[in-house]
N, CA, C and O atoms as a GROMACS GRO file, in nm:
protein
  360
    1MET      N    1  -2.328  -1.565   1.082
    1MET     CA    2  -2.390  -1.474   0.987
    1MET      C    3  -2.472  -1.554   0.887
    1MET      O    4  -2.451  -1.674   0.871
    2ASP      N    5  -2.562  -1.489   0.822
    2ASP     CA    6  -2.651  -1.555   0.728
    2ASP      C    7  -2.600  -1.550   0.585
    2ASP      O    8  -2.674  -1.582   0.492
    3GLY      N    9  -2.476  -1.510   0.564
    3GLY     CA   10  -2.420  -1.508   0.430
    3GLY      C   11  -2.427  -1.373   0.362
    3GLY      O   12  -2.374  -1.357   0.252
    4THR      N   13  -2.491  -1.276   0.424
    4THR     CA   14  -2.497  -1.143   0.363
    4THR      C   15  -2.372  -1.066   0.401
    4THR      O   16  -2.316  -1.081   0.509
    5TRP      N   17  -2.330  -0.983   0.309
    5TRP     CA   18  -2.209  -0.905   0.330
    5TRP      C   19  -2.242  -0.780   0.408
    5TRP      O   20  -2.336  -0.708   0.376
    6VAL      N   21  -2.164  -0.753   0.511
    6VAL     CA   22  -2.180  -0.634   0.592
    6VAL      C   23  -2.057  -0.548   0.573
    6VAL      O   24  -1.945  -0.595   0.597
    7PRO      N   25  -2.074  -0.422   0.531
    7PRO     CA   26  -1.957  -0.336   0.510
    7PRO      C   27  -1.872  -0.325   0.636
    7PRO      O   28  -1.924  -0.314   0.747
    8GLY      N   29  -1.742  -0.329   0.618
    8GLY     CA   30  -1.649  -0.312   0.730
    8GLY      C   31  -1.616  -0.441   0.803
    8GLY      O   32  -1.539  -0.438   0.900
    9THR      N   33  -1.672  -0.554   0.760
    9THR     CA   34  -1.645  -0.677   0.832
    9THR      C   35  -1.526  -0.755   0.776
    9THR      O   36  -1.467  -0.836   0.846
   10ARG      N   37  -1.492  -0.730   0.651
   10ARG     CA   38  -1.379  -0.798   0.589
   10ARG      C   39  -1.282  -0.695   0.534
   10ARG      O   40  -1.322  -0.598   0.470
   11SER      N   41  -1.156  -0.719   0.558
   11SER     CA   42  -1.057  -0.628   0.502
   11SER      C   43  -1.005  -0.687   0.371
   11SER      O   44  -1.015  -0.807   0.346
   12MET      N   45  -0.951  -0.599   0.289
   12MET     CA   46  -0.893  -0.645   0.163
   12MET      C   47  -0.764  -0.719   0.192
   12MET      O   48  -0.692  -0.687   0.286
   13ARG      N   49  -0.735  -0.818   0.109
   13ARG     CA   50  -0.610  -0.889   0.130
   13ARG      C   51  -0.495  -0.799   0.086
   13ARG      O   52  -0.510  -0.721  -0.007
   14PRO      N   53  -0.382  -0.810   0.153
   14PRO     CA   54  -0.269  -0.724   0.115
   14PRO      C   55  -0.212  -0.766  -0.020
   14PRO      O   56  -0.222  -0.881  -0.061
   15SER      N   57  -0.153  -0.671  -0.087
   15SER     CA   58  -0.093  -0.696  -0.217
   15SER      C   59   0.029  -0.787  -0.200
   15SER      O   60   0.101  -0.778  -0.102
   16LYS      N   61   0.050  -0.874  -0.297
   16LYS     CA   62   0.169  -0.959  -0.291
   16LYS      C   63   0.290  -0.888  -0.350
   16LYS      O   64   0.399  -0.944  -0.355
   17PHE      N   65   0.270  -0.765  -0.396
   17PHE     CA   66   0.378  -0.684  -0.451
   17PHE      C   67   0.409  -0.569  -0.358
   17PHE      O   68   0.319  -0.504  -0.305
   18SER      N   69   0.538  -0.544  -0.337
   18SER     CA   70   0.580  -0.432  -0.253
   18SER      C   71   0.569  -0.302  -0.332
   18SER      O   72   0.552  -0.304  -0.454
   19TYR      N   73   0.577  -0.191  -0.262
   19TYR     CA   74   0.574  -0.060  -0.329
   19TYR      C   75   0.687  -0.050  -0.431
   19TYR      O   76   0.669   0.001  -0.542
   20ALA      N   77   0.805  -0.101  -0.394
   20ALA     CA   78   0.919  -0.094  -0.484
   20ALA      C   79   0.893  -0.172  -0.612
   20ALA      O   80   0.930  -0.128  -0.721
   21GLU      N   81   0.830  -0.289  -0.600
   21GLU     CA   82   0.799  -0.369  -0.718
   21GLU      C   83   0.696  -0.300  -0.808
   21GLU      O   84   0.706  -0.302  -0.930
   22ILE      N   85   0.597  -0.239  -0.745
   22ILE     CA   86   0.495  -0.166  -0.821
   22ILE      C   87   0.559  -0.049  -0.895
   22ILE      O   88   0.533  -0.029  -1.014
   23LEU      N   89   0.642   0.027  -0.825
   23LEU     CA   90   0.708   0.141  -0.888
   23LEU      C   91   0.802   0.097  -0.999
   23LEU      O   92   0.818   0.167  -1.099
   24GLN      N   93   0.865  -0.018  -0.981
   24GLN     CA   94   0.954  -0.071  -1.085
   24GLN      C   95   0.874  -0.107  -1.210
   24GLN      O   96   0.918  -0.081  -1.322
   25ALA      N   97   0.757  -0.166  -1.193
   25ALA     CA   98   0.671  -0.200  -1.307
   25ALA      C   99   0.628  -0.073  -1.380
   25ALA      O  100   0.628  -0.069  -1.503
   26LEU      N  101   0.591   0.029  -1.305
   26LEU     CA  102   0.552   0.157  -1.366
   26LEU      C  103   0.669   0.219  -1.443
   26LEU      O  104   0.650   0.276  -1.550
   27ALA      N  105   0.789   0.208  -1.387
   27ALA     CA  106   0.907   0.263  -1.452
   27ALA      C  107   0.938   0.190  -1.582
   27ALA      O  108   0.981   0.252  -1.679
   28GLN      N  109   0.917   0.059  -1.584
   28GLN     CA  110   0.941  -0.018  -1.706
   28GLN      C  111   0.850   0.030  -1.818
   28GLN      O  112   0.893   0.043  -1.933
   29VAL      N  113   0.724   0.057  -1.786
   29VAL     CA  114   0.630   0.104  -1.888
   29VAL      C  115   0.668   0.245  -1.934
   29VAL      O  116   0.660   0.276  -2.052
   30ARG      N  117   0.708   0.331  -1.840
   30ARG     CA  118   0.752   0.466  -1.877
   30ARG      C  119   0.874   0.461  -1.967
   30ARG      O  120   0.893   0.549  -2.051
   31ALA      N  121   0.958   0.357  -1.949
   31ALA     CA  122   1.080   0.344  -2.029
   31ALA      C  123   1.051   0.288  -2.168
   31ALA      O  124   1.140   0.284  -2.253
   32GLY      N  125   0.927   0.245  -2.192
   32GLY     CA  126   0.894   0.200  -2.327
   32GLY      C  127   0.845   0.058  -2.340
   32GLY      O  128   0.798   0.019  -2.447
   33THR      N  129   0.854  -0.022  -2.234
   33THR     CA  130   0.803  -0.159  -2.239
   33THR      C  131   0.650  -0.154  -2.243
   33THR      O  132   0.589  -0.083  -2.162
   34PRO      N  133   0.588  -0.226  -2.333
   34PRO     CA  134   0.441  -0.226  -2.338
   34PRO      C  135   0.380  -0.277  -2.206
   34PRO      O  136   0.431  -0.371  -2.146
   35ALA      N  137   0.273  -0.214  -2.163
   35ALA     CA  138   0.208  -0.250  -2.037
   35ALA      C  139   0.166  -0.396  -2.039
   35ALA      O  140   0.174  -0.465  -1.936
   36LEU      N  141   0.122  -0.444  -2.152
   36LEU     CA  142   0.077  -0.583  -2.162
   36LEU      C  143   0.190  -0.680  -2.128
   36LEU      O  144   0.167  -0.780  -2.060
   37HIS      N  145   0.311  -0.650  -2.173
   37HIS     CA  146   0.426  -0.738  -2.144
   37HIS      C  147   0.459  -0.736  -1.995
   37HIS      O  148   0.488  -0.841  -1.936
   38VAL      N  149   0.455  -0.620  -1.934
   38VAL     CA  150   0.483  -0.609  -1.791
   38VAL      C  151   0.377  -0.685  -1.711
   38VAL      O  152   0.409  -0.756  -1.616
   39CYS      N  153   0.251  -0.669  -1.752
   39CYS     CA  154   0.141  -0.738  -1.683
   39CYS      C  155   0.158  -0.889  -1.692
   39CYS      O  156   0.139  -0.960  -1.593
   40ARG      N  157   0.192  -0.938  -1.809
   40ARG     CA  158   0.211  -1.083  -1.826
   40ARG      C  159   0.327  -1.133  -1.742
   40ARG      O  160   0.320  -1.241  -1.683
   41ALA      N  161   0.435  -1.057  -1.738
   41ALA     CA  162   0.552  -1.098  -1.660
   41ALA      C  163   0.521  -1.105  -1.511
   41ALA      O  164   0.572  -1.192  -1.440
   42LEU      N  165   0.437  -1.013  -1.464
   42LEU     CA  166   0.403  -1.011  -1.321
   42LEU      C  167   0.283  -1.099  -1.288
   42LEU      O  168   0.259  -1.130  -1.171
   43GLY      N  169   0.209  -1.140  -1.389
   43GLY     CA  170   0.091  -1.222  -1.365
   43GLY      C  171  -0.026  -1.141  -1.311
   43GLY      O  172  -0.102  -1.189  -1.227
   44ILE      N  173  -0.040  -1.017  -1.360
   44ILE     CA  174  -0.150  -0.931  -1.316
   44ILE      C  175  -0.233  -0.891  -1.437
   44ILE      O  176  -0.191  -0.906  -1.551
   45THR      N  177  -0.353  -0.841  -1.410
   45THR     CA  178  -0.437  -0.792  -1.518
   45THR      C  179  -0.398  -0.648  -1.552
   45THR      O  180  -0.334  -0.579  -1.472
   46GLN      N  181  -0.439  -0.605  -1.671
   46GLN     CA  182  -0.412  -0.466  -1.709
   46GLN      C  183  -0.490  -0.371  -1.618
   46GLN      O  184  -0.444  -0.261  -1.590
   47THR      N  185  -0.606  -0.414  -1.572
   47THR     CA  186  -0.684  -0.332  -1.480
   47THR      C  187  -0.605  -0.304  -1.353
   47THR      O  188  -0.602  -0.191  -1.304
   48THR      N  189  -0.541  -0.408  -1.300
   48THR     CA  190  -0.457  -0.390  -1.180
   48THR      C  191  -0.344  -0.293  -1.208
   48THR      O  192  -0.315  -0.206  -1.127
   49PHE      N  193  -0.279  -0.309  -1.324
   49PHE     CA  194  -0.169  -0.220  -1.358
   49PHE      C  195  -0.215  -0.075  -1.364
   49PHE      O  196  -0.149   0.013  -1.308
   50TYR      N  197  -0.326  -0.050  -1.430
   50TYR     CA  198  -0.374   0.088  -1.443
   50TYR      C  199  -0.423   0.144  -1.310
   50TYR      O  200  -0.418   0.265  -1.289
   51ARG      N  201  -0.470   0.059  -1.221
   51ARG     CA  202  -0.501   0.103  -1.084
   51ARG      C  203  -0.374   0.146  -1.012
   51ARG      O  204  -0.371   0.249  -0.945
   52TRP      N  205  -0.271   0.064  -1.027
   52TRP     CA  206  -0.142   0.100  -0.967
   52TRP      C  207  -0.093   0.233  -1.021
   52TRP      O  208  -0.046   0.319  -0.946
   53ARG      N  209  -0.105   0.250  -1.152
   53ARG     CA  210  -0.057   0.373  -1.213
   53ARG      C  211  -0.134   0.493  -1.160
   53ARG      O  212  -0.074   0.597  -1.133
   54ALA      N  213  -0.264   0.482  -1.144
   54ALA     CA  214  -0.346   0.592  -1.093
   54ALA      C  215  -0.308   0.624  -0.948
   54ALA      O  216  -0.312   0.740  -0.906
   55LYS      N  217  -0.273   0.521  -0.872
   55LYS     CA  218  -0.244   0.542  -0.730
   55LYS      C  219  -0.099   0.580  -0.702
   55LYS      O  220  -0.073   0.664  -0.617
   56HIS      N  221  -0.006   0.519  -0.773
   56HIS     CA  222   0.135   0.530  -0.736
   56HIS      C  223   0.222   0.608  -0.834
   56HIS      O  224   0.337   0.638  -0.802
   57ASP      N  225   0.173   0.641  -0.950
   57ASP     CA  226   0.259   0.704  -1.049
   57ASP      C  227   0.312   0.838  -0.998
   57ASP      O  228   0.236   0.920  -0.947
   58GLY      N  229   0.439   0.858  -1.012
   58GLY     CA  230   0.501   0.982  -0.968
   58GLY      C  231   0.551   0.977  -0.824
   58GLY      O  232   0.610   1.074  -0.776
   59VAL      N  233   0.527   0.867  -0.756
   59VAL     CA  234   0.570   0.855  -0.617
   59VAL      C  235   0.706   0.784  -0.614
   59VAL      O  236   0.721   0.676  -0.672
   60ALA      N  237   0.799   0.843  -0.550
   60ALA     CA  238   0.933   0.784  -0.542
   60ALA      C  239   0.939   0.686  -0.424
   60ALA      O  240   0.863   0.698  -0.328
   61VAL      N  241   1.028   0.591  -0.434
   61VAL     CA  242   1.045   0.492  -0.329
   61VAL      C  243   1.086   0.560  -0.198
   61VAL      O  244   1.040   0.523  -0.090
   62LYS      N  245   1.171   0.661  -0.210
   62LYS     CA  246   1.216   0.732  -0.090
   62LYS      C  247   1.098   0.798  -0.018
   62LYS      O  248   1.092   0.795   0.105
   63GLU      N  249   1.007   0.856  -0.094
   63GLU     CA  250   0.890   0.919  -0.032
   63GLU      C  251   0.804   0.814   0.039
   63GLU      O  252   0.752   0.841   0.148
   64GLU      N  253   0.788   0.698  -0.020
   64GLU     CA  254   0.711   0.592   0.042
   64GLU      C  255   0.778   0.546   0.172
   64GLU      O  256   0.710   0.520   0.271
   65GLN      N  257   0.910   0.536   0.170
   65GLN     CA  258   0.982   0.497   0.291
   65GLN      C  259   0.966   0.601   0.400
   65GLN      O  260   0.952   0.567   0.517
   66GLU      N  261   0.967   0.730   0.363
   66GLU     CA  262   0.948   0.836   0.460
   66GLU      C  263   0.808   0.829   0.521
   66GLU      O  264   0.791   0.848   0.641
   67VAL      N  265   0.708   0.802   0.438
   67VAL     CA  266   0.570   0.790   0.487
   67VAL      C  267   0.560   0.673   0.584
   67VAL      O  268   0.498   0.686   0.690
   68ASP      N  269   0.620   0.559   0.548
   68ASP     CA  270   0.617   0.444   0.637
   68ASP      C  271   0.686   0.474   0.770
   68ASP      O  272   0.639   0.433   0.876
   69LYS      N  273   0.798   0.546   0.763
   69LYS     CA  274   0.870   0.582   0.886
   69LYS      C  275   0.784   0.673   0.973
   69LYS      O  276   0.777   0.656   1.095
   70LEU      N  277   0.718   0.770   0.911
   70LEU     CA  278   0.630   0.861   0.986
   70LEU      C  279   0.512   0.787   1.047
   70LEU      O  280   0.472   0.817   1.160
   71ARG      N  281   0.457   0.692   0.975
   71ARG     CA  282   0.346   0.613   1.030
   71ARG      C  283   0.390   0.533   1.151
   71ARG      O  284   0.319   0.525   1.251
   72THR      N  285   0.509   0.474   1.142
   72THR     CA  286   0.563   0.396   1.254
   72THR      C  287   0.586   0.487   1.375
   72THR      O  288   0.552   0.451   1.488
   73GLU      N  289   0.644   0.603   1.350
   73GLU     CA  290   0.668   0.698   1.458
   73GLU      C  291   0.537   0.745   1.520
   73GLU      O  292   0.526   0.757   1.642
   74ASN      N  293   0.438   0.773   1.436
   74ASN     CA  294   0.308   0.817   1.484
   74ASN      C  295   0.244   0.710   1.572
   74ASN      O  296   0.186   0.741   1.676
   75HIS      N  297   0.255   0.584   1.530
   75HIS     CA  298   0.199   0.474   1.608
   75HIS      C  299   0.268   0.465   1.745
   75HIS      O  300   0.202   0.446   1.847
   76ALA      N  301   0.400   0.479   1.745
   76ALA     CA  302   0.475   0.473   1.871
   76ALA      C  303   0.434   0.587   1.964
   76ALA      O  304   0.419   0.567   2.084
   77LEU      N  305   0.416   0.706   1.908
   77LEU     CA  306   0.375   0.819   1.990
   77LEU      C  307   0.234   0.800   2.047
   77LEU      O  308   0.207   0.836   2.162
   78LYS      N  309   0.146   0.745   1.967
   78LYS     CA  310   0.011   0.716   2.016
   78LYS      C  311   0.015   0.616   2.130
   78LYS      O  312  -0.062   0.628   2.226
   79GLN      N  313   0.103   0.517   2.121
   79GLN     CA  314   0.118   0.419   2.228
   79GLN      C  315   0.166   0.486   2.356
   79GLN      O  316   0.118   0.455   2.465
   80ILE      N  317   0.261   0.577   2.343
   80ILE     CA  318   0.314   0.648   2.460
   80ILE      C  319   0.205   0.730   2.526
   80ILE      O  320   0.191   0.729   2.648
   81VAL      N  321   0.127   0.802   2.446
   81VAL     CA  322   0.019   0.884   2.499
   81VAL      C  323  -0.084   0.796   2.569
   81VAL      O  324  -0.131   0.831   2.677
   82ALA      N  325  -0.118   0.682   2.509
   82ALA     CA  326  -0.215   0.592   2.570
   82ALA      C  327  -0.164   0.538   2.704
   82ALA      O  328  -0.240   0.530   2.800
   83GLU      N  329  -0.037   0.501   2.708
   83GLU     CA  330   0.022   0.452   2.832
   83GLU      C  331   0.024   0.559   2.940
   83GLU      O  332  -0.003   0.530   3.056
   84LEU      N  333   0.055   0.684   2.901
   84LEU     CA  334   0.054   0.793   2.998
   84LEU      C  335  -0.085   0.820   3.051
   84LEU      O  336  -0.102   0.845   3.171
   85LEU      N  337  -0.185   0.815   2.965
   85LEU     CA  338  -0.323   0.835   3.010
   85LEU      C  339  -0.367   0.724   3.104
   85LEU      O  340  -0.434   0.751   3.205
   86LEU      N  341  -0.332   0.602   3.074
   86LEU     CA  342  -0.366   0.491   3.162
   86LEU      C  343  -0.296   0.504   3.297
   86LEU      O  344  -0.356   0.477   3.401
   87ALA      N  345  -0.170   0.546   3.296
   87ALA     CA  346  -0.096   0.563   3.421
   87ALA      C  347  -0.156   0.677   3.502
   87ALA      O  348  -0.160   0.670   3.625
   88LYS      N  349  -0.202   0.780   3.436
   88LYS     CA  350  -0.261   0.894   3.506
   88LYS      C  351  -0.394   0.855   3.569
   88LYS      O  352  -0.427   0.902   3.678
   89LEU      N  353  -0.470   0.771   3.502
   89LEU     CA  354  -0.599   0.728   3.554
   89LEU      C  355  -0.587   0.626   3.667
   89LEU      O  356  -0.676   0.615   3.750
   90ALA      N  357  -0.477   0.554   3.670
   90ALA     CA  358  -0.458   0.450   3.771
   90ALA      C  359  -0.414   0.505   3.904
   90ALA      O  360  -0.395   0.429   3.999
   0.00000   0.00000   0.00000
């Protein structure tokens, strides 16, 4: 490539924080700890914290686990369908 950025060619790096850690940080602020203190403890910017809050606030860990389980199940079902289609074509 010539150094120009092409949309869709690079993925974002994954977060080094799990959903549970993010939700715990949000809970600390809801409990009264200043956001600045939580951000300093985690080594993140306030912008990152407020992005997390916009995306994850109000989401329970159990709901996130259920979503992950459903995604895994959906992936497995897609694999089964793909294998059946390939077997039918062969």
